[in-house]
C-alpha positions in Angstrom: 83.2 93.8 71.9 80.5 91.6 72.7 82.5 90.1 75.6 83.4 93.6 77.1 80.0 95.0 76.4 78.5 92.3 78.4 80.1 93.5 81.5 77.7 94.6 84.3 78.2 95.6 87.9 78.2 92.7 90.2 75.8 92.8 93.1 78.4 90.8 95.2 82.2 91.2 95.7 84.0 89.5 92.8 87.0 89.0 95.0 85.2 87.5 97.7 83.4 85.1 95.3 86.7 84.2 93.9 88.3 83.7 97.4 85.4 81.5 98.6 85.3 79.3 95.3 86.8 76.0 94.8 86.9 76.5 91.1 90.4 78.4 90.5 90.2 78.0 86.8 86.6 79.2 86.5 87.3 82.2 88.8 90.6 82.9 87.0 92.4 82.5 90.4 96.0 81.7 89.2 97.7 81.5 92.8 96.5 81.4 96.4 98.3 82.7 99.5 97.6 82.8 103.3 96.5 86.5 103.1 96.1 87.3 99.4 95.7 85.8 96.0 96.4 86.6 92.3 93.5 86.6 89.9 93.4 87.5 86.2 91.4 90.7 85.4 88.2 89.5 83.5 88.3 92.7 81.6 92.0 93.4 81.0 93.9 96.4 79.6 96.4 94.0 78.2 97.1 90.2 77.9 98.5 89.2 81.3 96.7 91.7 83.3 96.5 90.4 86.9 95.3 91.7 90.2 96.6 90.7 93.8 93.6 90.9 96.2 93.6 90.5 100.0 91.6 87.6 101.2 90.0 89.9 103.9 87.3 92.2 102.6 88.8 95.7 103.4 88.7 98.9 101.2 91.8 100.8 102.2 95.5 100.3 102.5 95.3 101.6 106.0 92.8 98.9 107.0 95.2 96.1 106.0 97.8 94.7 108.3 101.6 94.8 107.8 101.5 90.8 107.3 98.7 91.3 104.6 100.4 93.9 102.7 103.8 92.1 102.9 102.2 89.1 101.2 100.3 91.3 98.7 103.5 92.8 97.5 105.5 89.4 97.5 102.7 88.2 95.1 103.0 91.4 93.1 106.9 90.6 92.8 106.0 87.0 91.6 103.4 88.3 89.2 105.9 90.8 87.8 108.6 88.0 87.3 106.0 85.7 85.7 105.0 88.6 83.2 108.5 89.3 82.2 109.4 85.9 81.8 106.2 84.6 79.9 105.2 87.7 78.2 108.7 89.4 77.9 107.1 92.6 79.2 109.2 95.6 78.6 107.7 97.4 81.6 104.9 97.1 84.1 102.1 99.4 85.4 101.8 98.5 89.1 99.3 100.2 91.3 96.0 100.5 93.3 93.3 102.9 93.1 91.4 103.8 96.4 87.9 105.3 95.9 85.9 106.2 92.9 87.5 109.4 92.2 90.9 107.9 92.2 89.9 105.1 89.5 88.7 102.3 91.5 86.5 100.0 89.6 85.8 97.8 92.9 86.1 100.2 95.8 85.3 98.0 98.6 88.0 95.3 98.3 91.7 96.2 98.3 93.7 94.9 95.2 96.7 95.8 93.3 96.9 95.8 89.4 99.8 94.4 87.6 99.8 95.2 83.9 102.4 94.2 81.5 103.5 96.9 78.9 105.5 96.6 75.6 107.1 99.4 73.5 104.6 100.5 70.9 101.6 98.7 72.6 98.1 99.8 71.9 97.0 100.6 75.6 96.2 104.1 74.6 93.2 102.7 72.7 91.1 102.4 75.9 91.6 106.1 76.5 91.2 107.6 73.2 88.9 105.2 71.4 87.1 103.4 74.2 88.6 100.2 72.8 90.5 97.5 74.1 92.8 95.2 72.0 93.4 91.7 73.4 95.3 89.3 71.4 94.7 86.3 73.8 91.7 84.6 75.3 91.5 84.5 79.1 91.9 80.6 79.4 95.3 80.9 77.5 96.4 83.6 79.7 95.5 81.6 82.8 97.4 78.6 81.7 100.4 80.7 80.7 100.7 82.5 84.0 99.8 79.4 86.0 103.0 77.6 84.8 104.9 80.5 86.7 102.6 81.3 89.7 100.6 78.0 90.3 101.3 76.7 93.8 
């Protein structure tokens, strides 16, 4: 709870910071592509929760190019395979939220969430109890997914 409670809005774009950093492990960047990259969610709903973000700072899907979106969803496919293999996910929540009213935590930089799910998991805790249950530290998640997604 201390970790989750320490979250504060960033005055800069976390995706642009990660994109521009040379410290992939420190920024939780699991894989980089030409137009997009895979990054762990620092405040995940489940172990293995990743996001695929565009390199270019655009907010809306209609502002992205076809090539950018093609790579985003190719990386989503790779992340889905990695989560099913490494975490034996029974299912996945895959989606993007555009605008605050649609649930976007970061409105200005387009990104897609890929969240593993299991039968009987406790993801409802965030909704009914304002609590998150994470069985794994982020550095462990990073290493586990980097085996499958590192390039």
